[in-house]
N, C-alpha and C positions, 0 to 999 in steps of 0.2 A: 571546576574546569569546564570550559565550553566544549561542545562537540565540533570538531574541526571538519569542515565540509569542502568538497571539491565539486563544482558544477561542470558537467560536460554537455554542451548544447551549442549547436552551430547557429541558431537563430538569436541574434543579439537581443532583440526585444524580449524574448522569452527568458533568456539568460539573466538579463537585468531584473526582470520581474521576480525570478526565483531568488536572486541574490538579495534584493530589497526585502523580500519576505523574511529571510533569515536574519538579516541585519537589524530588522525592526523588532526582533524577539530575542529576549535574553536566553542564554544557554547555547547559542550557536555562533560559530565564527566561520565565515567563508574565507578559506586560506588560498584557494586556487580556482582558476577557471580555464576551460579549454574549449576550442571551437572544432577541433579535428580529433580523430582517433589517435593519430601519432602523438599529438601534443598531450592528449589525455594520459597515454602510457608514460610519457616522459615525466609529466608533473605528478602523477600518482607515485612514482618511484622517488621523485625529488622531495615531495611534501609529506608523503605518508598520511593522508587524511584519515580520519575515523570513518567517515561515510562518503561514498562517491555517488552523486546523482547523475545517472548516465542515460542519455538518449540512445536508442538503437540505430537510428538513421543519422549517419555522419557523412561528410563530403568525401572522405578518403577511404577509410575502412569502417566496417560495421561495429556497432557497440559490442556485438558478440565476440568479434576478434579482439577488441580492447580488453574484454574480460579475460579471455584466454591468455593474452600476453601479460597482463598484470598477474594472473595466477601463476604463470610460468616463472615469474620473478619472485614468487613467494610473498607478495604484498598482502598484508592482512586486513586491508580496508574492507569495510562492509559495502556491498554494492546494491544500490537501488536502481532498477530500471524505471525511468520516468519518461514515458513515451506516449504517442498517440496510436502506436501500432499494437494490434492484438491478433495477428495472424497465428494460426496453429503452429507453423514452423518456428516462428520467432519466440513464441511463448514456451513451447516445448524445449527448444534448444537452450533458452535462458535458464529454465529450471534445471536442466541436465548439467549446466555449468555451475549450479549451486549458488545462484544469486540469493540475496537476503530479502528482496521485495520486488514485486512487479506492480507498478502503479501507472494508471492511465492519467493523462495530463488534465482531464477535466475534474480531478479530485478537488475538494474544497481545501482551502489553505490551512485551516485549523487541524484537519485530519492529517495533512501532509506533515506538519510540524510534529504531531504526536507519533506518526509512523517513524520518522527519523529518530526520535528519542528512543522508541522501543527497539528499533533495529540496532541502534548503538548498544543497547543492553542485551542483545542476543536474540531478539524475537524474529519472526518471519511474517511477512505481510503479502497476501495475494489479493489483488483487486477483484472485487466481485464479478467484474465483466469478463475475467479470464477463467473463472472457475468452471464453467461448462466445458471449456477446451480441455482443462486438466482432468475433468471427470472422464472425458472421452479418450484422452491420449495417455494419461498417467494415473490410472486408478489407484495406485498405491499411495499417491500424494494426497488425494482428497477423497473422503468416503462418498459413497453414493447418497443421493438425496433420499430421504424417506419417501415412500411411495404414496402415502395417504395421510390425511388429517387424523384418521383414527390412530395410526402408528405414532404420529406426532403427539397426540393426547396421552398415549401410554407412556411416552418418554418425558414429555414436558407439560404435564397436565396442570402445573401451577401457572402457566402463561394463559391469559385470556385471549379470546379471538382478536380483540382490538390490539393487545400487546403484540400478538403475532404479526398483525398488519404493520404496526409501528416498527417492529424488528426488521421486517423486510426492507423498509425504507432506510433504516439505519445502515443495513448492509450495503445499500446503494449509495451510501455516503451523504444522505440528506441531512440537512440541519434541522433543528427543532422548528424553525420558521417554515422550512419547506414541508416538513411533516404536517404541520398545522394546516397549511394551504391545501395539501393533497387530500387530507382526511376531513377537511372542513371543521376543525376543532381549534380551540385557542392555543396559542403558543405555550401558555402555562400548563394546559392539559397535556400537550405533547411532551413537555419536559418531565411532567410527572410520570407519564407512561415509560419514558426512557429510564428514569430513575428506578422504577419498579422492575423493569427488565434487567437492568444491571444487578439489582439485588437478587432477583430470582435465579439468574444464571450464575451467580456467585463469581462475578468479575469486578474489576476495579473501574471500568469506564466503558463508554460506548464503542470504542475501537476494539477492545477485547471482546465485547459482546458480539460484534460483527464477525470477528475471527472465529469465535466459538460456534456461532450460528452456521458458518460455512463448513468448518472442520467436522462438526458433529452431524451435519446434514439436516439441521433444523430448518433451514431455508432451502 
């Protein structure tokens, strides 16, 4: 069964790009689109999508009000905020409403596809760019960063210094090619480091490695 998706985005070009991404990959089906908040609420209740990709900034009502109205109608769709906004107020209020993911729009497409899959299965995703905000405003949601490399070594001594550098780039959503360029290594070596990190952190993939790195304060 494909994951049924609704896209809520007022900019047509962006909306078409997101729809095309999911249409070109198996396991997803875009069943509805909305340009305004009012339309989003109506279509969410009409189509009952598995996952809603929702921008915060809409021409009539905010994405935050959309979430509240959908929740008031007991709609069980998973909600992913997909936005360019990362203000403290919007991030904090979104988390308080119990969204399933907060994603900044510059995320790479492969990672977005994986996030939607894992969200549909019950996971939670927080974009690395909003983690500092949550650490400051909602300490109970994200643990404090470890304060020193010495403490890091005590907890994750099986990661090398280079693997730690690679992990930081994985958390930023960098591809193997990006990592290779940043660290002046081959893409093959970058891929090997990522594989080692996944194995050492006892996770299934790079996305889970990034989540664990954030939640456990490794990065």
